N, C-alpha and C positions, 0 to 999 in steps of 0.2 A: 475539577480534574480529579481522577482517581486512578490508582494503579490498575493495570490490566493483567489479569492472571491467564497464563497459557498452560494447558494440560496436555501432556504427551504420553503415549503408551510405548513401552519398549519391552524387551525380554529380560530385563535385569532381575525380575522376580522380587522387587522391593519397591518401597515408596521413597522417592527422593524429593526433598523440598529445597528450592533455590530461593533464598531470602536476601541475598546480597544486593545492596543498592548498586545501580549501574549509572555511569555517566555515558555521554555519547561515544567517547573513545572505546569504552567497553562494549557498547552495543555494536559499534562498527566492526569490531573483531569478528563478530558473528555473521557479517555480510559475506555471502558466498560469491564474491566477485570472481574468485578463481574457479567457481563452478560454472561460470558462463563461458563454456568452451564450445567450439564448433563441433558439429556432428553430422550424421547423414541428412538431417533436415536442412542443411545448408547447400544441398545439391541444386535447388531451384527456388525461385521466389514463391512459387505456388506451394511447394512442399513446406517451406518455412512458415508461411502464413496459415496454411491448413493445420500445422502442428501447434503453433503458438498463439495465433490470433483468434481466441475464442473466449467464452465466458465473460468475465469482467473486462478483459482486454477489448472486446468488441464495444462494450458500453463506454469505456474510456475513449476509444477511437472515434465513435460517433460524436461524443461531446466535444472533443478537441477539434474535429473537422468543422463542426458547426460554430465554434467560438474563437477560432484563430484565423488570421488573415495570412494566406500562403505567401504573400509578397513581403510580409514583415519578418524580421529576424526573431527567432524563438529559441530560448534556452530551456532544455530539459534538465532537471536536477534529479539525481539518483536514477539514472537511466538503465543501469544494469545491462541486460542483453539488448535493450533498445527495441522491443517489439512494437510498441506504439509509435516510437520515433521513426522507425523504418517504414511503418505503414503510412506515415505522413510524408516522409521523404519521397516515396515512390509516386506520390500525388503532387510532387513539386513544392511541398512546403519547405521553407528555409529553416531547418532545425539543427541546432548544435547540441550534442549529447554531453553529459558530464556525470561523473561519479567519483568516489574516493580514489579509485584506481581505474585505469583503462582495462577492460576485460580481455581475456585471451581471444575471444571470438571476433574482436574488432577488425583484424586484417581480413578474415574470411567474409565478414559482413560487407566490407568495401569491395571485395571481389564480386560479390553477388549483387550488391545494390548501387555500386559506384562510390566515388569518394565523398565522404562527409566528415565533419569535424567532431572529435571526441576529446574533451578536456578533463584533466584531473582537477577536481574541485571539492573542497570541504566547505560547505556553505556557512559553517560556524566560524571558520578561520579566514576564508578568502573571499574576495570579490573579483569579478571580471571587469576589467577597465572598458572593454568594448561593450557599450550599453546595448540592450535588447529592447524590442518593442513588447515582447511577451516572454513570460516564464511559466512553465508548468512543472508540478511535482506530484507524483501519484503514489499514494499508499506508502509513505515513508516518514512523514512528520510525526506520527504517533509515538516514535521512539524518543522524541525530544521532551525534556523537562520544560517547565514554564520559562525559565531563564534562557534555555537554549532555543526554544521556539521564538521568543522575542528577538534574540540575536539573529536567527534565520530570517525572520520577517524584515528586520532592519537591513540585512545584507542583500536580500532580494530587492528591496526597495531601491537601494543604491545602485544595483545592477540594471534596473529598468530605466528607460527613458521616461520623460514626463508624459503622463496620461497612459503609461504602459499598462498591460494586463497581466495579472497573476491568477493562474488557475491551480487550485490544489484539491486533491482528495486526501483528507487527513489520514485515512486508513482505519477502517473499523467503525463500529456503531457508536452512536452518541451515548454519553454517560447519563443514563436515566434509570428509572425503577426496573424496567424490563431487562435491560442489559446487565444491571447489577444482579437481579434474580437469576438470570441465565448463567453468567460467568462465575459469580461468587457463591452461589448456592446450588442450583440444579446440577451444573456440570461437575462440581466437586463431589456431590452425593453420588452422581452417576459413576464417576471415576472410582470412588471407593467401592461401590457396589460391584462394578465390573472386576476390580482387583480381587475382592473377596470371592466372587463366583469362580474366578480363575483358579483359586486354591482348591475349591470344592471339586473342580473338574481336572485338577492337576495340570494346569497350563502354566508355562513360564511367562507370566505377564507382570510388568512393572509399570509404575505411574510416576511421571515427573511433573511436579508442580513448580512452574517458574512464576514466582510471585511478583516479578518485576519485568514482565515481558514488554511493557510499554505503558502508555497512558490513554485513558478515554476522557474525552472532554465534551461538554455541552456545546451546542452550536453557538450560543451567544458568547461563550468564553473565547472561542476561536475568532469570531467577528470582532470582539472588543480588542483582542491582542493585535489583530491586523490593523484596526483603526488607530490604535495607539502608535503604530509604526508607519503611518502615512498612507493607508489604503482606505478605499470605500467599497463596500459590497454592492455589486451591480446585478448579481444573479446567484441563486441558490437552488440546487436540484438534488433529489435523492433517487437512488436506484438500488436494485439487488436486495430483495427482502428474504432470501432463503439462506445465504451463506453463513450468517451468524448462527442460525438455528441448526445448520448442518454440522456444526462442531459437535453436536450430540450424536453418539452412536445409535441411541434408540430412535431418534427422529429420522436419521438416515435410513434405518431399517423400515420404519413406517412408510416413508416416502417411496422406498423401493418396492414394497409389497402391496401398498395401498395408495397408488398414485392419485386416485380421485380425491384424497385428502389434501393435496398440494395447495388448493385454494384457501383452505382453512389456515395452513401454516403461513401462507403469504400474508393473510390478514393480520396474524400475530406479528410477523416480521416487519410490517410497515412501521412499527414503532422503533425498530432497530435496523435500519438499512445499512448494508455494508459499505455502500458507496455514497459519499456526501460531497457533492461538488460545490466549491466556493469560488466564485469568479469576482475578483477585486480589480479595481482600477487605482493606479497611483495618483495621488492628489497633491 
């Protein structure tokens, strides 16, 4: 495991470094659950899915549909707006959503998609007594420290019925040489270069280095932690080879103006896929 650095640009005209250690409670304060409000995209199901169900959400949707039984009870953890959850619900999957708080868009989601259950759940502190056959959690567990992730695995295990299925996408690339080089070296150099160039051209550009955005882990570390908490790996698949590279301003420009180079960047990105699906069975 290693800390995951996130780099943001703003108009502060200065460099800000955030080095403070965070626990889950501090991470959760940044969860924009209040940002999940209804809007004009809630006027119809087609408009909702056309606006939200694209990119990695389509990859998640395909995997979930192919690996969940619609007749079984499924719990989603860290559901947020519930994009993938609602895509399953319209196809008659039995899905219960959950998050730290129920989002403001929940009532409008029910008006559009029909009644469905949404629970307040902190997986580090609570368990749901009504056991489920399946649990899935997408792109959220990267914020957990090792001790927190172990607790989450344990609580998910206790929420599942015997032989139940757990599907997770941990969120972000594996911790390896390429991801370290990209995040800890190249993107840092690029950010400083962009900042200095902005001074030359008299632009108000600032850079924020969040040095504890979350954690990157090796695949075997995740599998071992799950096994230690009563799970067995039954499937592993990787997708999306460009998202991590597209954190780079320069690479984005190259892909925009020289799209024929996309295949080369995909080859590089195969070592740092953004989506890593782990499918476990409770034993």
